C-alpha positions, 0 to 999 in steps of 0.5 A: 568526517564521521557522522553519528547514527542519527545522520545515518538513520536520516540518510537511510530514511531519505533513500527509502522514501525516494525508492518508495516513490520510484516503486510506485511510479515505475515498479520494482524492476525499473528502480534506479539506484543512481536516481534514488540516491540523487532524489535523496540528495546523496552520492551514489557511493553512499548507497552501500553504507545502507544496503548491500544490493538493489534487491535489499533496497527494494525489499526494505522500501516495500515494507516502508511503503506499507508503514508510510501509507498506514501513517498517512491514513491516520485513523482510517485503518484503526477499526479496533475500537469501533462497534456495531453501526459505528464499525459499519460506518468506518468500514464504509468510509474506508471503502469509499476512500480506497475506491475513490478517484483521488486514490486512483489518481495518486498512485504516488501516495496510495496503497502499495498493493495496486501499485505493486501487485502485477510486478511483485511475483517477479521479485526476490523472496525477501521482497515478496515476503515483505509484500505478503506481510503488508497484505496480511496486515491489511487483510487482518485488520479487515478480518478482525473488524468483520469478525465483530459484525454478525457475518459468517466467514470473516476471513474469506470475506476479508480476503475477498474484500481486499482482492476486490478493492485492489483489483478495482483500483488497478483496473481503474488506474489502467483506464485512467480518469473517465466514466468507465474508470469511475464506474469500476470504482463505484460499482465495486464499492457498492457491491462490497457494501451490499454484500457485507451489509455495510 
């Protein structure tokens, strides 16, 4: 039986969703094609109609993760139309959401950066490029916003801010819920707010 292109696109989307879930939960090296296909409700044999290898699946799933988190965050990352105090408030809201216990406790639905950062250097070049593209998009949005505030070096401040955010979430997840983990998130958030006068 032949299926139309809509069916194939729907199947591929389900595969990428399942792979993204595994990536967040287990990291790129523990992604199992058989489990991804099972989670997507498809046979293992159907995998090769969409991808030529596990590496190709992981690379595309990394891109999908950045698209997915951007869509779920809605207007949280849309800073382009904001100015002055409204822009500062939007950046604070972004920080507080990112550096929150709910983001820490839901790696399956959160930003791919803290979920993948420790493992991505050991993946293939295509996966690293897709990860770098997602990182650069996130950093670029913050840099563009900071450039509209009277702050020097928006590029350096954006890179520093993203590194602090990702590092704080990574460390907080490593510790798990608790007072020390909460303090890392809170103190990092307050330090960024103070440094950038948000």
